C-alpha positions as CSV (number, residue, x, y, z in Angstrom):
1,X,19.1,51.5,46.1
2,X,20.7,50.4,42.7
3,X,18.4,50.4,39.8
4,X,17.2,46.7,38.8
5,X,19.1,45.4,35.7
6,X,17.6,44.4,32.6
7,X,17.3,40.5,31.9
8,X,20.5,40.1,29.4
9,X,19.8,38.8,25.9
10,X,21.3,36.1,24.4
11,X,23.9,37.2,21.9
12,X,22.3,36.9,18.2
13,X,26.0,35.4,17.4
14,X,25.5,32.4,19.2
15,X,22.2,31.9,17.4
16,X,23.8,32.2,14.1
17,X,26.6,30.2,15.0
18,X,24.0,27.3,15.9
19,X,22.5,27.7,12.5
20,X,25.7,27.4,10.7
21,X,26.8,24.2,12.7
22,X,23.5,22.6,11.5
23,X,23.8,23.7,7.8
24,X,27.4,22.4,7.9
25,X,25.9,19.1,9.6
26,X,23.3,18.7,7.1
27,X,25.7,19.4,4.2
28,X,28.3,16.5,5.5
29,X,25.5,14.3,5.6
30,X,24.2,14.9,2.0
31,X,27.6,14.8,0.7
32,X,28.4,11.3,2.6
33,X,25.9,9.6,0.6
34,X,28.0,10.2,-2.4
35,X,30.4,7.1,-2.2
36,X,32.1,5.0,-4.8
37,X,31.9,1.4,-5.8
38,X,31.4,-0.5,-2.4
39,X,30.9,2.6,-0.2
40,X,27.4,2.0,0.6
41,X,25.3,-0.4,2.3
42,X,22.5,-2.6,0.4
43,X,19.8,-2.1,2.8
44,X,16.3,-1.9,1.1
45,X,14.1,-1.3,4.0
46,X,11.8,-3.7,6.0
47,X,9.9,-6.4,4.0
48,X,12.1,-6.2,0.9
49,X,12.3,-9.7,-0.9
50,X,15.5,-8.9,-2.7
51,X,18.4,-10.8,-3.3
52,X,21.9,-9.0,-2.3
53,X,24.5,-10.2,-4.6
54,X,28.2,-9.8,-3.9
55,X,28.9,-7.2,-6.2
56,X,26.5,-4.4,-4.6
57,X,23.6,-5.3,-7.0
58,X,20.3,-6.1,-5.5
59,X,17.8,-8.0,-7.6
60,X,14.2,-8.9,-6.9
61,X,12.4,-12.0,-8.2
62,X,9.7,-11.5,-10.7
63,X,7.0,-12.4,-8.2
64,X,8.0,-10.1,-5.8
65,X,8.4,-6.8,-7.5
66,X,7.2,-3.8,-6.7
67,X,5.4,-1.3,-9.0
68,X,7.9,1.7,-9.7
69,X,6.3,5.4,-8.9
70,X,5.4,7.8,-11.8
71,X,8.4,10.2,-12.1
72,X,7.3,13.1,-13.9
73,X,8.4,17.0,-13.9
74,X,11.0,19.2,-16.2
75,X,13.9,17.9,-18.0
76,X,17.2,19.7,-17.3
77,X,16.3,21.0,-21.0
78,X,12.9,22.5,-19.4
79,X,10.8,19.6,-21.7
80,X,7.9,17.9,-19.6
81,X,8.6,14.3,-19.1
82,X,6.6,11.5,-17.5
83,X,8.2,8.2,-16.8
84,X,4.9,6.1,-17.6
85,X,5.6,6.7,-21.3
86,X,8.4,4.0,-21.3
87,X,6.2,1.0,-19.9
88,X,7.0,-1.8,-22.0
89,X,10.7,-0.9,-22.0
90,X,13.4,-2.3,-19.5
91,X,14.1,1.5,-17.9
92,X,17.4,2.1,-16.3
93,X,17.2,5.0,-13.9
94,X,20.3,6.8,-12.7
95,X,20.3,9.3,-9.6
96,X,23.2,11.6,-10.0
97,X,24.8,15.0,-9.1
98,X,27.2,17.0,-11.1
99,X,29.0,17.6,-7.5
100,X,29.3,14.1,-7.0
101,X,32.8,12.4,-8.1
102,X,31.4,8.8,-8.4
103,X,28.6,10.0,-10.6
104,X,31.0,11.7,-13.1
105,X,33.2,8.5,-13.0
106,X,30.3,6.1,-14.4
107,X,28.4,8.7,-16.4
108,X,30.6,7.9,-19.7
109,X,29.7,4.2,-19.4
110,X,25.6,4.9,-18.8
111,X,26.1,7.3,-22.0
112,X,27.9,4.3,-24.0
113,X,25.4,1.7,-22.8
114,X,22.5,3.8,-23.2
115,X,23.3,4.6,-27.0
116,X,24.1,0.6,-27.6
117,X,21.1,-0.7,-26.2
118,X,18.3,1.6,-27.3
119,X,17.5,-0.7,-30.2
120,X,16.9,-3.5,-27.5
121,X,14.2,-1.9,-26.0
122,X,16.2,-0.1,-23.1
123,X,15.5,3.2,-22.3
124,X,17.8,5.5,-19.5
125,X,16.5,8.0,-17.3
126,X,18.6,10.3,-15.3
127,X,17.6,12.3,-11.8
128,X,19.6,14.9,-11.3
129,X,19.1,15.6,-7.7
130,X,20.6,18.4,-5.7
131,X,22.2,20.3,-7.9
132,X,21.3,23.8,-7.2
133,X,22.2,25.2,-10.6
134,X,21.4,23.7,-14.0
135,X,24.4,25.0,-16.1
136,X,26.8,22.6,-14.0
137,X,24.3,19.9,-14.5
138,X,24.1,20.5,-18.5
139,X,27.9,20.8,-18.5
140,X,28.2,17.4,-16.8
141,X,25.8,15.8,-19.5
142,X,27.8,17.3,-22.3
143,X,31.0,16.2,-21.0
144,X,29.9,12.6,-20.6
145,X,28.4,12.4,-23.9
146,X,24.7,11.8,-22.4
147,X,21.7,12.2,-24.7
148,X,18.8,10.5,-22.3
149,X,16.6,13.1,-20.5
150,X,17.3,13.7,-17.0
151,X,14.6,15.3,-14.6
152,X,15.7,18.1,-12.9
153,X,15.5,17.5,-8.9
154,X,17.0,20.1,-6.9
155,X,15.5,19.4,-3.7
156,X,15.9,15.4,-4.1
157,X,12.0,14.9,-3.8
158,X,11.7,12.6,-6.8
159,X,14.0,10.0,-4.9
160,X,11.0,10.1,-1.9
161,X,8.5,8.9,-4.2
162,X,9.6,5.2,-4.2
163,X,7.6,3.0,-2.0
164,X,9.0,2.0,1.3
165,X,10.2,-1.6,1.5
166,X,11.1,-1.6,-2.4
167,X,14.6,-1.2,-3.7
168,X,14.6,2.6,-3.3
169,X,17.5,4.7,-4.0
170,X,19.3,5.6,-0.9
171,X,22.6,7.4,-2.1
172,X,23.7,9.4,-4.8
173,X,24.7,7.7,-7.1
174,X,22.2,4.9,-7.2
175,X,20.9,3.3,-10.2
176,X,17.4,1.2,-10.4
177,X,16.2,-0.9,-13.1
178,X,12.6,-1.7,-13.9
179,X,11.4,-4.6,-16.2
180,X,9.1,-4.1,-18.8
181,X,6.1,-4.1,-16.7
182,X,7.3,-0.9,-14.8
183,X,8.4,-3.0,-12.0
184,X,11.3,-2.4,-9.5
185,X,13.7,-5.4,-10.4
186,X,17.0,-4.3,-9.2
187,X,19.3,-1.6,-7.7
188,X,22.9,-0.5,-6.9
189,X,23.7,1.9,-4.3
190,X,27.2,2.4,-5.6
191,X,29.0,3.7,-9.0
192,X,28.6,1.1,-11.7
193,X,31.1,-0.5,-14.2
194,X,30.1,-1.5,-17.4
195,X,30.0,-5.0,-16.6
196,X,27.9,-4.5,-13.5
197,X,25.6,-2.1,-15.3
198,X,24.9,-4.7,-17.8
199,X,24.5,-7.6,-15.1
200,X,21.6,-5.6,-14.1
201,X,20.0,-5.1,-17.5
202,X,20.7,-8.2,-19.4
203,X,18.6,-10.3,-17.6
204,X,15.6,-8.4,-17.8
205,X,15.9,-8.0,-21.6
206,X,15.9,-11.9,-22.0
207,X,12.4,-11.8,-19.7
208,X,9.3,-12.3,-21.8
């Protein structure tokens, strides 16, 4: 009578392979969000009363605007920052990552426009999303000449604070503009030229 065989264990290699495939897929999905001008859709979620422009710029009539969430935390320089301190200003929020080529392309434009409009009641705020190392992000800011603060958000959690049904950021890069009452007034889900960036900002400067 032959001895009973012990049940075979699934090779550990198979489990490791499955994990590697899952990680690669997640990475591909994250990188696919990084698209250039015109590469991303303009969907805003159910119930969003926005006007989709032909230039990938979405805007919201004043009567339909939702309040923006508070964005707070540490900047890349390690300083505490709270976006509610900007109320009364037109605020341009740019979600970026140093690993994202379209972000690198638009960054000098944001640096230039932020300096030119600071005296007109416009403030810029960056959200550095999914950058595992601060050093790369700080080098990105230095190369682009960015002087406005960027909240450090390596897990991408700040993007999730925007309410569903609003013009929330859905890609990297994304740009959100707030009116002087701290409400979400416009959005782009693609890298912006100076002309398109000003097209989002200028009407809000003119609002009373």
